C-alpha positions in Angstrom: -6.7 10.0 -7.6 -7.8 10.4 -11.2 -7.0 13.7 -12.8 -10.0 15.9 -13.2 -9.0 16.8 -16.8 -8.8 13.1 -17.7 -12.3 12.5 -16.2 -13.6 15.4 -18.3 -11.7 14.9 -21.6 -11.7 11.1 -21.6 -15.0 10.4 -19.9 -16.0 7.4 -21.9 -12.8 5.5 -21.1 -13.1 6.3 -17.4 -16.7 5.1 -17.3 -15.9 1.9 -19.2 -12.9 1.3 -16.9 -15.1 1.7 -13.8 -17.6 -0.7 -15.3 -14.7 -3.2 -15.6 -14.3 -2.8 -11.8 -18.0 -3.8 -11.7 -19.3 -0.3 -10.7 -23.0 -0.1 -10.9 -25.0 2.6 -12.6 -25.7 4.1 -9.2 -22.0 4.3 -8.4 -21.2 5.8 -11.8 -23.4 8.8 -10.9 -20.4 10.1 -9.0 -18.7 10.9 -12.3 -21.4 13.3 -13.3 -21.4 14.7 -9.7 -17.7 15.5 -10.1 -18.3 17.2 -13.4 -21.2 19.2 -12.1 -19.3 20.3 -9.0 -16.3 21.3 -11.1 -18.6 23.4 -13.3 -19.9 25.2 -10.2 -16.3 25.6 -9.0 -15.2 27.1 -12.3 -18.2 29.4 -12.4 -17.4 30.6 -8.9 -13.7 31.0 -9.8 -14.6 33.2 -12.8 -17.0 35.3 -10.7 -14.3 35.7 -8.1 -11.7 36.6 -10.6 -14.0 39.3 -12.1 -14.7 40.8 -8.7 -11.0 40.9 -7.9 -10.2 42.5 -11.2 -12.9 45.1 -10.7 -11.6 45.9 -7.1 -8.1 46.3 -8.6 -9.3 48.6 -11.3 -11.3 50.7 -8.8 -8.3 50.9 -6.4 -6.2 52.4 -9.3 -9.0 54.9 -10.0 -9.2 55.9 -6.3 -5.5 56.7 -6.3 -5.9 58.8 -9.4 -8.9 60.7 -8.0 -7.1 61.4 -4.7 -4.2 62.7 -6.7 -6.5 65.1 -8.6 -8.2 66.3 -5.4 -11.5 64.6 -6.2 -12.0 63.3 -2.7 -15.8 62.8 -2.9 -15.6 60.7 -6.0 -12.8 58.7 -4.4 -14.8 58.1 -1.3 -17.8 56.8 -3.4 -15.5 54.3 -5.1 -14.1 53.2 -1.7 -17.7 52.3 -0.7 -18.0 50.2 -3.8 -14.6 48.5 -3.1 -15.8 47.7 0.5 -18.9 46.0 -1.0 -16.7 44.1 -3.4 -14.6 42.8 -0.5 -17.7 41.5 1.2 -18.8 39.8 -2.0 -15.3 38.4 -2.5 -15.1 37.0 1.0 -18.4 35.2 0.5 -17.3 33.8 -2.9 -13.9 32.6 -1.5 -15.8 30.7 1.2 -18.1 29.2 -1.5 -15.1 28.4 -3.7 -13.3 26.6 -0.8 -16.4 24.6 0.0 -16.8 23.5 -3.6 -13.1 22.6 -3.9 -13.4 20.4 -0.7 -16.6 18.8 -2.1 -14.8 18.1 -5.4 -11.8 16.6 -3.7 -14.0 14.4 -1.5 -15.8 13.1 -4.5 -12.5 12.4 -6.4 -11.1 10.5 -3.4 -14.0 8.0 -3.8 -13.1 7.0 -7.3 -10.7 4.2 -7.9 -8.1 4.1 -10.6 -9.1 3.2 -14.1 -7.9 -0.2 -15.1 -5.5 -0.5 -18.0 -7.0 -1.8 -21.3 -5.2 -5.1 -20.8 -6.9 -5.9 -17.5 -9.5 -8.6 -17.9 -13.1 -8.3 -16.8 -14.2 -10.2 -13.8 -15.7 -9.9 -10.3 -13.8 -12.3 -8.0 -10.3 -13.9 -7.7 -11.7 -16.9 -9.7 -11.7 -14.5 -12.8 -8.0 -13.7 -12.5 -5.8 -15.0 -15.4 -2.7 -17.2 -15.0 0.0 -15.2 -16.8 2.9 -17.6 -16.0 3.6 -20.7 -14.0 6.9 -22.1 -12.8 6.4 -25.6 -11.4 9.8 -27.2 -11.9 10.3 -27.4 -8.2 7.0 -29.0 -7.3 7.9 -31.1 -4.2 6.7 -34.6 -3.5 6.1 -35.0 0.2 5.3 -38.1 2.2 1.8 -38.8 3.4 2.8 -37.7 7.0 4.1 -34.3 5.9 3.4 -31.5 8.4 2.0 -28.0 7.8 4.4 -25.2 8.8 2.7 -24.5 12.2 3.5 -28.0 13.3 7.0 -27.9 11.8 7.5 -24.7 13.8 6.7 -26.5 17.1 8.8 -29.5 16.2 11.9 -27.4 15.4 11.1 -24.5 17.8 11.2 -21.9 15.0 8.4 -19.5 16.0 5.8 -19.3 18.7 2.3 -18.0 18.3 1.2 -18.6 21.9 4.1 -16.4 23.1 3.0 -13.8 20.7 -0.5 -13.8 22.2 1.0 -13.4 25.6 3.1 -10.4 24.5 0.7 -8.7 22.1 -2.3 -10.7 20.8 -3.2 -13.1 18.0 -1.4 -12.7 14.7 2.0 -11.6 16.2 4.5 -14.5 15.9 7.7 -14.6 17.9 10.6 -16.0 15.9 13.4 -17.7 17.7 16.5 -19.8 17.1 16.9 -21.0 13.6 13.5 -19.5 12.7 14.7 -16.0 13.6 17.9 -16.6 11.6 16.0 -17.9 8.6 13.8 -14.7 8.8 16.9 -12.5 8.9 18.6 -14.4 6.1 15.6 -13.9 3.8 15.5 -10.2 4.5 19.2 -9.8 3.6 18.9 -12.0 0.6 16.0 -10.0 -0.8 17.7 -6.7 -0.1 21.0 -7.8 -1.7 19.1 -8.9 -4.8 17.2 -5.5 -5.0 20.4 -3.5 -4.6 22.2 -5.6 -7.3 19.2 -4.8 -9.6 19.9 -1.0 -9.1 17.5 -0.1 -6.3 18.7 2.4 -3.7 18.2 1.1 -0.1 16.0 3.3 2.1 15.3 2.9 5.8 12.0 4.8 6.3 10.0 5.6 9.4 7.4 2.9 10.5 4.9 5.6 11.4 3.5 8.1 8.9 1.2 11.1 9.0 -2.2 11.5 7.3 -0.8 13.3 4.2 1.7 10.5 3.6 -1.0 7.8 4.0 -3.4 9.7 1.7 -0.7 10.2 -0.9 -0.4 6.6 -1.8 -4.1 5.8 -1.5 -4.2 4.2 2.0 -6.6 6.9 3.1 -9.5 7.1 2.9 -9.8 3.6 1.2 -7.9 1.4 3.7 -8.2 3.3 6.9 -10.0 0.3 8.6 -7.0 -1.9 7.9 -4.4 0.4 9.5 -3.2 0.6 13.1 -3.5 4.2 14.3 -1.8 6.3 17.0 -4.8 8.6 17.5 -3.1 10.8 20.1 -0.3 11.7 17.7 -2.3 11.5 14.4 0.0 8.8 13.0 -0.4 5.5 11.3 1.7 2.3 11.4 2.7 1.5 7.9 1.0 -1.4 6.1 3.9 -1.5 3.6 7.1 0.4 2.9 5.5 1.7 -0.3 3.8 4.4 1.8 6.7 6.3 3.2 9.1 5.4 0.3 6.9 6.7 -2.5 6.1 9.8 -0.5 9.8 10.8 -0.4 9.1 12.5 -3.7 5.8 14.1 -2.7 5.6 17.7 -4.0 8.8 17.3 -5.9 9.7 18.0 -9.5 12.5 15.7 -10.7 14.4 15.9 -14.0 13.5 13.5 -16.8 17.1 12.3 -17.0 16.9 11.0 -13.4 14.0 8.6 -14.3 13.6 5.9 -13.4 14.1 6.4 -9.7 14.4 3.0 -8.0 14.1 2.5 -4.3 13.9 -0.5 -2.0 13.2 -0.9 1.7 12.9 -3.5 4.3 10.3 -2.8 7.0 8.0 -4.6 9.4 4.4 -4.1 8.1 1.3 -3.8 10.2 -2.2 -4.7 9.0 -5.4 -5.0 10.9 -6.9 -7.5 8.6 -10.3 -9.0 9.2 -10.1 -12.1 11.3 -11.4 -15.5 10.2 -11.3 -19.2 11.2 -9.9 -22.2 9.4 -6.6 -23.6 8.0 -6.4 -20.9 5.3 -5.6 -18.3 7.9 -3.7 -20.5 10.3 -0.1 -20.1 11.3 1.8 -17.7 9.0 -1.0 -17.6 6.4 -2.4 -14.4 7.9 -0.6 -12.3 10.5 -0.9 -8.7 11.7 2.8 -8.0 11.7 5.2 -9.3 9.0 8.4 -8.4 7.4 8.6 -7.3 3.7 11.0 -5.9 1.2 9.4 -3.4 -1.1 10.6 -2.2 -4.5 9.4 1.2 -5.8 9.9 2.9 -9.1 9.1 6.4 -10.3 9.1 6.2 -14.1 8.3 8.1 -17.3 4.7 7.4 -18.5 6.0 6.1 -21.9 8.1 3.4 -20.2 6.1 2.4 -17.1 4.5 -0.8 -18.5 7.9 -2.0 -19.7 9.1 -1.3 -16.2 6.2 -3.2 -14.7 7.3 -6.3 -16.6 10.9 -5.9 -15.4 9.6 -5.8 -11.8 7.6 -8.9 -12.4 10.7 -10.6 -13.8 12.7 -9.5 -10.7 10.2 -11.2 -8.3 10.1 -14.3 -10.5 13.9 -14.6 -10.3 13.7 -14.4 -6.5 11.2 -17.3 -6.3 13.2 -19.4 -8.8 16.4 -18.9 -6.7 14.4 -20.1 -3.6 13.3 -23.1 -5.6 9.7 -22.3 -4.9 6.9 -23.3 -7.3 5.0 -20.2 -8.3 2.4 -18.8 -10.6 1.8 -15.2 -11.7 -1.8 -14.0 -11.9 -3.1 -11.0 -13.9 -5.8 -9.6 -11.7 -9.2 -8.9 -13.1 -10.9 -5.6 -12.7 -13.0 -6.7 -9.7 -10.0 -8.0 -7.8 -7.6 -5.1 -8.2 -6.6 -2.7 -5.5 -8.2 0.7 -5.3 -5.2 2.6 -6.6 -3.9 0.2 -9.2 -4.2 0.4 -13.0 -2.7 -3.1 -13.5 -1.6 -5.7 -11.0 0.2 -9.0 -11.1 0.0 -11.3 -8.0 2.5 -14.0 -7.2 1.5 -17.2 -5.4 3.7 -19.9 -4.2 2.7 -23.6 -3.7 2.4 -24.7 -0.1 2.9 -28.5 -0.4 1.7 -29.6 3.0 -1.4 -27.4 2.8 -2.0 -28.2 -0.9 -2.8 -24.6 -1.7 -1.4 -21.5 -3.3 -0.3 -18.6 -1.0 -0.1 -15.0 -2.2 3.3 -13.6 -1.5 3.6 -10.5 -3.8 1.7 -7.9 -5.7 3.4 -5.9 -8.4 1.4 -2.9 -9.6 1.5 0.1 -11.9 -0.5 3.0 -10.5 0.1 5.3 -13.5 -0.6 8.9 -12.3 -3.1 7.9 -9.6 -0.6 8.3 -6.7 1.5 11.0 -8.3 -1.6 13.2 -8.8 -2.4 13.0 -5.1 1.3 13.6 -4.2 2.0 16.1 -7.0 5.1 14.0 -7.9 6.2 15.4 -11.2 9.0 15.5 -13.7 10.3 18.2 -16.1 10.9 17.0 -19.6 13.6 18.1 -22.0 11.3 20.9 -23.3 10.7 22.2 -19.8 7.1 20.9 -19.6 6.1 19.5 -16.2 4.2 16.2 -16.2 3.0 13.8 -13.6 5.2 10.7 -13.3 4.0 7.1 -13.1 4.6 5.2 -9.8 5.0 1.4 -9.5 5.8 -0.9 -6.6 6.0 -4.6 -5.7 6.6 -6.9 -2.8 10.1 -8.5 -3.3 9.1 -10.3 -1.1 6.7 -10.7 1.9 8.3 -13.1 4.3 5.6 -14.7 6.4 4.1 -16.9 3.7 7.5 -17.4 2.0 8.7 -18.9 5.3 5.6 -21.1 5.4 6.2 -22.5 1.9 9.9 -22.9 2.5 9.4 -25.0 5.6 6.7 -27.1 4.2 8.2 -27.8 0.7 11.6 -28.6 2.0 10.8 -31.0 4.9 12.7 -34.3 4.8 13.1 -37.2 7.2 16.5 -35.6 8.3 15.1 -32.1 8.7 14.2 -29.0 6.7 16.5 -28.4 3.8 17.6 -24.8 3.1 17.7 -23.8 -0.6 21.2 -23.4 -1.9 20.8 -19.6 -2.7 20.0 -19.0 1.0 22.6 -21.1 2.7 25.3 -18.4 2.7 22.9 -16.2 4.6 21.7 -18.7 7.1 25.0 -20.3 7.8 23.4 -23.8 7.9 22.0 -26.2 5.2 19.5 -28.0 7.4 17.1 -27.2 10.2 17.2 -30.4 12.4 
């Protein structure tokens, strides 16, 4: 969440940033509500501090009076101290209520977009930052979409997934399963070579962990829950991996901290009909390799560019045409300050498929998690957090199958052949 001090001291920038997210005048009233509630909280805190200081002073006087044998005067002060305790208790309850009210208001406010984020309301307003189309495939007129290729070569089975679980849970088999596993290992190896430490996190997280990275309360409807145990299935490895450093103070010399993880991901996305959500285009369970960095605020945007370059290299090695979009204010995620989306070209469907988001959250997540670092002068500051998909497999598989279909079979990109153990799916 946004820092209260920033909302107060840099109010104009925050309000203008929320306008870039297309917040209405009515929505912006919450900023003044936050400031008013904080004023009441501060006033209550001062009143409480004054009462506690008076109670402490009187307690010292009582001890002195008892030592001097002035019992009656001491008893009178004891009565006043008892009254102060009652007043203090009431103020503590009032203070707690105001603090909760303030936190609840802060949780409703999204991150402030970076100054370089363009204005806009819909995905149509996103800006193409880069496009790599050297590998644009030319397919015959009878080219098949990936869901038909999967049936032809027995690569994955949605009907079996419905039998076992429900819609949106594919079952990979044969060379389809091996292709999936090959991609996972390829992406992990590339991340480790780039200096990321591999993490194997839990697939279930508690409420504090989900709240720390911004999934709660904003994305609760998209998450699968285990209500009996108060746990959530992770929508991305970002959630447990970033929270590893929750409530920690790291040394400045240890920054950046780079972590990567492969996990299945679970998302209860809204259902829809049509080819744009058919096959692997939208599923409820998918595999993804995540890269996470905790960085010094002065370097985080340079680091964001390095993470974008890392994802671009992966797609180039897979020979997949891609483009990079700089998201507009109206299309960014709740917690992000700046996001680049990657899309790959799906030749048989003749459309772009989103396969990665790479984001800088600045202090939005670290403020929730109290993820801090101590600088060389001993000052403690909030770190910046960043993450990106490197990469999400379902749509990558879809594009690979479609773009590489030939009369002989489906060609495997050269970079992936040592992982699959075969050059062709036939």
